[in-house]
Structure formats: structure tokens, C-alpha cells
N, C-alpha and C positions, 0 to 999 in steps of 0.2 A: 503494499499500499504506499501510496505517496506520502512522505512525511513532512515535507513543507514546500510551498511554492511561493516565491519572493519578487516582488517588483520592486525596482528603484532606479534612480537616476545616476548617470555618469558620475556625477558629483557625489555621490553616496547618499542621497536623501531616499529613505524607504517611503514607498508610497503605498503599498499594499502588501499584505502576507497573509497566509493561511496555513495554519498547523493542523494537519488532519487528525493525529492522535491527541494532540493537546500537550505532548510531551516535549520537553527541551531536548535538543539535538546534542549529542555528546561531543565534546569538542567544539572546534570553530570551523566546520567546514565551509561556510560563506567566505569568512576572513582568508583562509587557506586558498579558495578558488581566486578571489581578487588579487592575492599577493603573489600566487604562484603562475597563474593562467593569464588573467586580464591585464595585469601590469607590467607582464613579461612577454607580451606579444606572443601568447600560446593560445589565443582565442579561437583560432582555427581547427583546434580539435573537437572531435564530436562529443568527448565526455570527460570527466576528471574523477578519479577514485581518491577518496579520502579515508585513510586509516587512523583510527585513535582506540584507545584502551575502552574495550567493550563495545565497539562499534564500527561497522566498515559501510560507508556510504558511497553512491555514486550521484554525482551532479551534471546535469545537463542545462544548457542555456541558449539563449537566443537574444538578438538586439533588434531594437527599431532605431536605426541610426538617424532617421529624420527627426525623431523626438528626443533621441539621447536616452532611451530607456533599455534597462537590462532585465530579463526574465530568466529566473533560476528555479529548477525544481531539484529536489533533494529526495532519494529514496534509498532503501536498504539495498546493498549490492545484491544480496542473494536472490531478491525478487526478481530482478530483470523484467522491469514492467516494460510493455510493448507500445503502449500507448502515450507515453511521455512527450515523444517528438510532435506527435499531432496535438496534444493538449497545449503545449507551449505555443504551437503556430496558432491555434484558435483563441488561446488567451491574449496573444499579441494583437490580433486582429480586432478581438472586440474591445481591449482595453484602449487600442489607439483611437476608436470612437467617442469614448467619453472622456479621454484625457483633456485636462487643462492645466497648462503650466501654473496658473495662479492657485489651484487647489492642492492641498497636501495631503488630504484624507479622502480616500475611496471606499467607504463603508457598503456603498450600494453595489459594488461589485461582487459581493459575496454569493448572491443568489445566481448572478450569471455564471461565476465560476462552479457552482455545484451543478448546473445544467450543462456546462461544456465537458465536466469530469465525467458525468454519466454517460454522455454522447460519445466521448472517447474510449471510455470502458466497454460500451457496447460494441463500437466499431471494431477494437482489438479482440473482443470475444468472438464476433462473426467471422473475422478474418482467421482466427485461430481454428474454428470449427471448420470452414471451408477448406483449410489446407489440411486438417486431418481427415475428413471425408472425400477428399477430391484426389486422393493418391491412386493413380492409375494402376492396372495391374500388367506385368509384362511390358513395363516401358510405355504405357499409354496405348499399346496395340491389342488388339482383339485376338483371342487364341487361334492360332493356325495362320494369321496374317503374316507372321515373319518368314515362315516357310514359303510361303507364295511370293512373296517379294523377292526373296533370295533366288526361286525359281525363275522368276520373270527376268532377274538380273542376269543369270547364267545364259537364258536364251539370247538376251541383247548382245552380250559379249560373243557368242557364237555367231552372230550375224556380222560381226565386225564393228559394231558400235563401240566397244571397249577395248581397253588395252589388252594385249595378247598375254595369255597365262604363262607363268614360269614352269609349270609341270610338263610343257611340251604338246599340249592341246591347242592347235592353231585353229582360227577360223576358217570359213568357206573361201574367203579371198586369199588365203596363204596356202591352199592346198595345190600341190603341183607346181609351184613358183620355182624358178631356178635364180640363183644368184649370180650377179654379174661377174664376180671372180671366180666362180665355178666350185668354191670351197663350202663346207658345211661347218666352218669354225663357229663357235658358239658366240665370240664376240661379233663376228661379222652379221650373224642372224640378229643379235640385238640390235645393231647399229641400223641394218636395213628395215626392220620392223619398226622401230621407232620413228624412221623418217617416213615410211608408209602411213603410220598411223597419224602422225601429225599433219600428212598431206590430205587426209580424208576428214572433211567436216561436214555433218550431217548428211552423209551418203554422197556428198560431191567432192571431186577432185579438185585440189588447188594448184594451179598451173606453176605458180612461183615454187612450191614446195618440190614439185617433180623437177624442175630445173636444178634446184640446191642438190636433190638426191643424185641427179646426173653429174653434177660437177664432182660431188664426193666421189662418186665411182671413178671418174676419168682421172682425178687426183691419184687414186689408188692405184690404177693401171700405170700410171706415169712413174710411181714410188716402186712399183714392181719391177717395171722394165729398166728403170735407172737411167732415163735418157734426159728428158728435157728438164726434170726437176734439178738435176746435179748443174746444168748450165745455169739455171736460174740462181741456185745457191752461189755458185762460184762468182756470177755477176754481182750479186749483192755484196759478197765479200771483198771483191775488187773495188767496189766503190768506196768502202770503209778503208781508209788509209791511216792507221794509228800511228801517232806520234812515237818517235823512239824514247823508251823509257831513260830518264836521267838517273844514273846511279850515284848514290852518295858515296863520297870518297872516305874511306876509313882514315882515322887519326893514327898517326904512327908516333908511339910514345918512346922516346928514346932519351939519351943524356943531353940532347941539344937543347937549347931555350927555345919556346915556342916563338913562331914567326909573328903570331897575331896575339892581341892582348886577350887574356883569359878572365881577367878581374873586370867585371862591368859594374861594380857598385859605384855609387855617386861619391865622387871626391868630397863633397861637403860632409858624409856622413862617416868619412874614415876616422876623423878625430874622436875618441872615445869619450872626450870631456863633454860633448854635446847631449849624449844619451843620459848621462848623469845627471846633467842640469834639467832636463826635461823630465827625469823622474822626480825631482824635488819640487820644481816650480811647474805648476800644472794651469793655473788659471782658475777663473771662477766656474762652478759648475752650471750646466745648462738647466738644471732643475729650476734655479731661481730667475731664469730668463723667461719672458714671454715672447715665444717663436711659433710661428707656424710648423706644424710637425712633417708638412709635406716637403718633396726635395725641393732643390733651388731650381730645377727646370721645370716646376708645375705650371707656371704662366706660359711659358713657351709651348709645353705640350697641349696646354688648353687652346692656344691660337692656332696650333697645327691641327689640333682636331675639330675646332670649328671652321678652318679653311678646308679640311678635308671631307666634310660632310656636305658636299654638295652646296657650299656657301651658304651657311645656317641662316645669315639675315635675309638673303634672297628668298631661301625656302620658306621662311616665317611669312613673307610678304605674298608669296605665290599661295600658300595654304591658308591664308586668313580668312577669305571669303567661304572657301569650303568648309573649314572647321565652324564657321558661324553657323552656315546652313545646315550642318551635321547636327550641331548642338541644338538648333530650333527644331528640326524635323525630328530628331531622335526622341528616345524614350523620356518621360519625364523623370522616372526612378531608375536608378541604375541596377542592374541584375548580374549575376555571375557571368552571363555571357558577354555582357559588354565590357567587363573588367578583365576578361581573360587574356585577349591580346596585349594589353599594358602590363599585366602583371607576369605574362611570360618573358616579355623584353626586360622587365626589371629583374626576374630571375636570372636570365642569362648574364645580365650585366653583374650581378653579384657574384656569380660564378667564375666570371673572368677575373674578378677581384680576389680570388682565392677563398671566398666564402664556401664552407661546406654545403654540398647538395641539399642534405637533408633540412638544414637549417634555414636556407634560402627558400625553399618549398614551404616550410612553416610560416615565415614571415610572410610569404604572398598569401597563404591562407588567412592569416590573421588580418591583413590589410584588406583582403575581400571582404571579410565578416564584418569589418568595421565600415565599408563603403557601401554594401548592399542595402538597398531601400533609399538611400539619399537621392534627393532631387538634383539634377544637373542644371546649374544656373546658366542663363544666357552667356555666349560668348565665352565657353568653357570647355576645354578638350578633356576628354576621360584621362589621357595619360598624363595631364599635368596635375589632375587631381591624384591619381595613384601614386605619381611621384611625391607629391607633398605628403600624402599619408604615410608612404614608405619613410621619407625623411623625418617625420615625426616620430615613428616607431623606432629608428634607427637612433635617434637622440635619447629616446627614452630609455633604450636598453643600455646604451654606453655610459649615461650618466650614473655616476656612483649612487646608490640608495641609502648610504651611510658616510659618515665624514672619513676622509683618507689622509687627514692632516697628521703625519706621523710625528711631528715636532711637538704638537700640542699633547699627544699622548706621551711622549718621552717625557716632557716636563711634568705631567701628571703622575707618571710613575716615580719620578725623581722626589716628588713631594712625599711620596709613601715610602721612601728610602728603599727602593728596590730596582734593579735594572730592568730596562725594557729589552725583552728578548725576541729576536727575529731569527725564524728558522727558513732557510732555503731548500726547497725540494725541486725535483724534476728528474727527467730522464737523461741519459747520458749525453755529454757533448754539447749541451745548450748554453754554457757559459755560467754555471753558477758562481763558481770562485770568482771569475773575472766582474761580474756585476756586483758581487758581494763586496768587492774592494771599492767600486764605484759608490755604492751606498755609503760606504765607511767614509770616502772622501768628502761627499755631500755632508754627512754628519759632522765631520770635523771642520768644515766651513761654519758651522752654527754653533762652535765652541761646544761640542758634546764630547765628552769622553767615551771612546769606544774600545771594545776588546774583541778581538776574533776568537772562535773556537773551532779548532780543527777536527770536526767529527768524522771527516772521510777517512776512516780508517781501513778502507778497502782498496782503493785505487792507488797504484804505485806513483810516488812522485804529488800527490795530492797535498800532504803536509808541507812538503818543500815549496810547492807553489803558492801556497797560502802563507808561508813564512817569508817567501819573497815579497808579497805585497805588504805585509806588516812591517818589513823593514824599510821599504820605500816610503810607506805612509807614517813611518814613526809611531806605531800604535803596538800595544801589548797583544800577544797571542796566547792561547792556552793550548798545549798539545800534549797527548799522551801516546804517541808513535801510532803504529798500525797494529792490526789484529786485536784491537780493545773494542768493548761494548760501547757503540756510539750515544747510547743513552745515558750511560754512567759517565762518560766523558763530558756530555753537555751539562749534566747536573753537577759536576764538580767545578765546571767553567762558570757557572751561574753562580756558585759559592764563592769563588776566587773574585769574581766581579763585585760581589757585595763586600767583600772585605778590602779591596783596593780601591772602591768608589767609582767603579766604572757606571756610566749611565746607560749604556746600550750594549748587548751581547749580539753578536752576528754569528749564527751557528751555520757552518758549511756541513753538507750532508753528501752521502755518495750519490752518484748518479744511478738510477735503476728504471728499468722498463715497468710499465704498469702491470705487466702479467707475471712479474717476478714475485711469487709470493713469500719467500724467505725475507727478501730485502724490504719488501713492503710491510711486513710484519715488524722486522726491526724499526723502520721508520715510524710505524704507528706505536710502537713501545716508546720511542724517543719523545713523540708528541705527547702522549699520555702521561708519562712520567714526569715531564718538565712543564707542562701547561705554558707554551709560549704566547706571548701577546700578540703575534702576528705569524702566520704560515704563509710564507710567499712560494706560489709555484712559477718557476723560471721555466719560459717555453720560447721556442723559436717561431719568429714571425713568418719563417719560410713555410711552415706546415699548413695544410688545409684540412682535409677531412680527418687526418690523424689528430688535430687538436681535440677533436670532439671525444676520440677514443682515449686520449690520455687524460683529459681532466676529468671524464666521467668515471673512469676505472680508478684514478687515483682518489677521487671522493669516494668512491664505492669501497675500495678497499680499507681506507681509513675509517669508514663507518663499520664494516663488518668485523674488522680485527680489533675494534675498540671495545673494551669492556664496559665503559660508561654508557648509561642510557642516552646522553646527550654528547655524542663524539665531535671532536674538534675537526672539522673539514678545513678546506683551502679558503683563506681570507682575503687573498689580493694575488695578483698576476704581475709578473715582470717580464715584459717582452723583449727579447734580445734580437739582435741582428737586423733592426728595423731599418738601417741604411742600405740594406743589400736587396730591398723587395720593391723599389720603385713605387708602382701604384697598386701592388698586390697587399693590401692592408686587410683582407678579410679574415686573417686569423684572430685579430683583436676581436672582432664581432663574434666567431664561432666560440671563442674561450669564454668571453662574458655570457652569452647566451646560454651555453651549457652549465656552467657553474654559478652564474649569479654573482660572481667575485668581481669586483672593479680592477681596472688596469691601473696600478699605481705607479710603475716605472716603465720606461722605455728606454733600453739601450740602443745607441745610434752610432758607435764606432769603437776604437780600440783604447782610447785614453780615459782616464779617470773622470775628465769633465763630460764625457759623452754619455749623459744620463737625463732623460727629460721627462716632463709630465705627457700625459696622453691629451692631445688637443681634440677634443669630440667633434667640434664642428668642422675642424680640417678632415678628420678620418671621414666623417659622413658625406662630406663634399666629394672626396676621392671616390668613395664606394658608388655614388650616383652619376659620376662622370660618363 
């Protein structure tokens, strides 16, 4: 039985509700739906399952986009009600007729809803009975009909209307026929039969097919005789005169000095003092600069793109009147068929920007659900409406839902006289240690005492790499060598930071694939034992569909392997190698959409200063170019 049906505005004002059983719902399924689906652009899904202690609900919803209303139905998942979709459609239609934006109470809708519910239940019952009693016997055919059809089909094949049988039974047209090559080779038989069969259509011969069959037979005779075909092949080969291959001369290594210079390094870099100075003086971190995240050649690329699209300004002038007439003569309300071409173009555009296919499809479904039923105003194109809706959705997804001001959190922890702990996790080779050093350099510029913890006790050279960064940045490092328990090393590092007065502890962990359960178990132990303030997932901006798999499985493993009822998951994302992707910025969208965690840092170079904040507007502009 239906538990509850709720009608509210997009602003959150509840207009009408009906609780069938009079019992309060367990948990907060409506709030979870709004937080998980509606605000995260997952409204294109057909339903949402909500699990809580002592209850499991299924929620279905629909929108009235013109009036800005949301209709939500809640029922027990075990019931699997069949009439919910029809009931929501009828309720939306009836409520739209009596809706008045000035009213906030609609008690007169109770009786209408009871009638609509009875009608929907009656329809579902009739449909269930009709399906139950209309199941045909023997695939919907009467007894004996199948054998008769098979007999007629066999007769048709014997008359030459069907394909020849593989068991050797030929039709009447094949009896006594001789093959042109005089042989009864099985391959030749199949070729000749297939050609003759294709030449017969509705009992009439096709002249062109006979000509093709004759040409094939003529070619076979030529190949057998070996006369004209050889000359043709020889002529063809004689026309092609390949250039003589240039062979590379092998270098002879002897005691004589080389004739040519072998050292091609820049003379300016030969002095080692320059490298040391670069390691000490780095300048200001890009985190404190307000810059566009896109590449330097973005404006040039935009100009080239505009010039390459058949002169875009002229195209606008040419298509202006046609778009006006289309909008005037078109439908008043948008439906799914109207939006499909524009959304398909948007989906293809997102996928070319390295957005995962599954996420691009879900975004288009969500945008379609938010636009269906809206009236198309005059002088407005459907493509522009869809693009604007997609832009709003992308901004809403990429904008952090909580504060990502790390400096404020660091000072708050300092007031409580405890260090602020950040754990860097991720797969192998994404740049965790390098970007940990970049974050440390940024914190040093804000007069924060930083300490590194070398908890990557698995990879050879990991401790030495972090030790080199600590020496160049002149900050302390806590290390215990290799083959130690990373969770214990991190715990001792936090205790050491409390003793020496460090404000922030940056914990480096070993890279691990999301499917490696032993290493994921060790990571879960480290997080649960030390309860860090921030868990940063370090991921490459180069990945596409793999970003979805990495983040979802990292979160899933951390949740499954945790003993706590409220496990710690990924809190933020650090995107690396952002300077190598040009306009392929879709990984940022994919990661945020999957995890719900914000992008807190962006690595865009090799030096310590190459760390930026994510510019949401720039990313959205690049995605929709």
C-alpha cells in the first residue's frame, strides 16, 4: 500500500501531503531523495531506494516544470506497486488545474486524490488479470498449426523460394545443373548456389545478378589458366615503383672521440647552482592567485572554433528567421522528442571532453526531466534552452556543498591544540607524494607548521622521495622505514606532531589499485585508527571512464572494510596533471558526480607553486564549448 504522497514546490514549500497509514515514515526518505537525486542531477532515474533501520522504501517522482512542482510517492519496496506511475501522472494533471501560486493549502484535493487512487488501483488490477488469463498456449498458436506451417515452409523451399538446404537436398531448379568449372567441389557449389539464389527474386531472374555470376566464373577460368590475370598483376606491380629504403648507419664505438656532439643539454642548465636556487626560491603558490584554469591558448582556440564552424556569426544571421518561425509554429510545451536532438549533441560534446559515458547519459536524462512540459517562449531555440539547463546543472554539481577552506579548519584545530591531519590516497603513479609537497609548500606560505609522515612503507624509494621534498622545503618528516604497519606509523607521527607543536600532518600512503583488497584493508585500518580530518583522493585528470570505477570502488571498499557504522569516506579530490589535458576536463565532473566530494586542489605543473583551485565557471565553459 502507498505510504505517502507529497506535493511540494522546487523551493521546498509543501503544498499537500497524504499519509495512507497514518504512520510516520522511518528515517527521512524525502530528504534523502532531495539530497541524493534532485540536487545532484540524478532526477532522470526511474526510482530511488532508501534503506533505514526497520524499513526499506522505494520512491518515485515526477515534475511539473512549468509550475515548478514536484510529486513524490513513497511505498514499501517489498510491495512493488504497479499503479504508482499512473497515479503520479493523474495527480499531476488534476493538481495542475487547481494550483494557484497564491495558495499554500489545498485540503480540497483529498477527495480528488482518493478517487484517483481507486481508479489507478482498478486499472492495475484489470491489467494484472488480463495478463494472467491471456497467456496463450504453445506460443499463441493453435494445436497442430505449427506443424502445418513447417510443412508449408518445406514445400516453399523445395520450389526454390528459400535458401538451399545444407543436407544436400536441392530444389527442382538445381536438378541436373552442371557447374561451369566442371567440378563438384563443395566450396564451388556453395558459391554458385548463393549467386543463383540471389539472382532469383519472386520467381523472376535478375539480369544484373547473372552478369555478376558470369564475371565470377570468367575470373575463375582466368585464374585456372594463369594467363591474363598474371599480366594484369604484373602490370599493377610495375606501376608501383617503391622508393629505395634508406638504411640507418650503425655508430661505431671505438677509442676515437666522436665527430659530432653527443651532449645536447642546454648550456644554461649546466651550472648546478641554478638547480639548487630553484629548489629554495619558488615564489608564490598559484592557490592564492585568481586565475582562469583554462590554458593560455583558450581564446585562440575559441576564435578558431568560431571561424571553423561555417562562420558562426553569419550562420546566426541566416538561421534567425527560420528559428523564429520554428519557435512560433512549434509545440507550446516541450516534450522528450523535441529535446532529444539537442541533448544528444550535448552528450556527444561532454564525451569528447572526457566525461564518462554513463555520467553524460544521466546528466542528459536529468536535464530532460527538468525541461519536459515547459513552454517554449517566443524567439527561443530548443538547443539554447537545453544548453542553459545543462550549464546550470554542471555548475550545481561542481560547486562544493560544504566549506573547503582548509586554512580555517587548520586554525580551528590549532585552537583545540591538536594537529590537522590530511591523508593522501589514490592509485599507483598519480603523483601523491609530489602534490603532497605542493600542499606543504602552500601551507608554509601561510605560516603553518607542517610535518610529513612517510606511511608508504611498500614502494621502494618512497621514503627517500618524501625525505628529499622535506629537505628542500626545510620541514620535519616522520619515518620508520619499510615493511612497517602504515596505520601504526601514522599514529606515531600524529603523536610526534602534538609533542613538537606541528599544526598540520600530511600523511603519504602507498598507491594501490581499487581491486587490491589486502592494500585496501590496510588503508581502511589507517583511516579508522587515526580518524584524519581530511581524506584526499589523488586522481589523474587524464582518466575518463576509469575515474568512475576508481572513486566508486575506493568509497565502497572503505565502507565495507570499516567496523564503524558511520565509515569515513573520501572527503575531497586532488586532480593532478591538469596541464596536460588541454580541454579534456571531464574527469573533474566524473569524479565529483560519482563521489559527491569537491575538487579541492588542482595540480598543473612540476614545481611546488603549480597548485590551483578549481575554477568552476571555466570548467563549465570548457565542457560546453
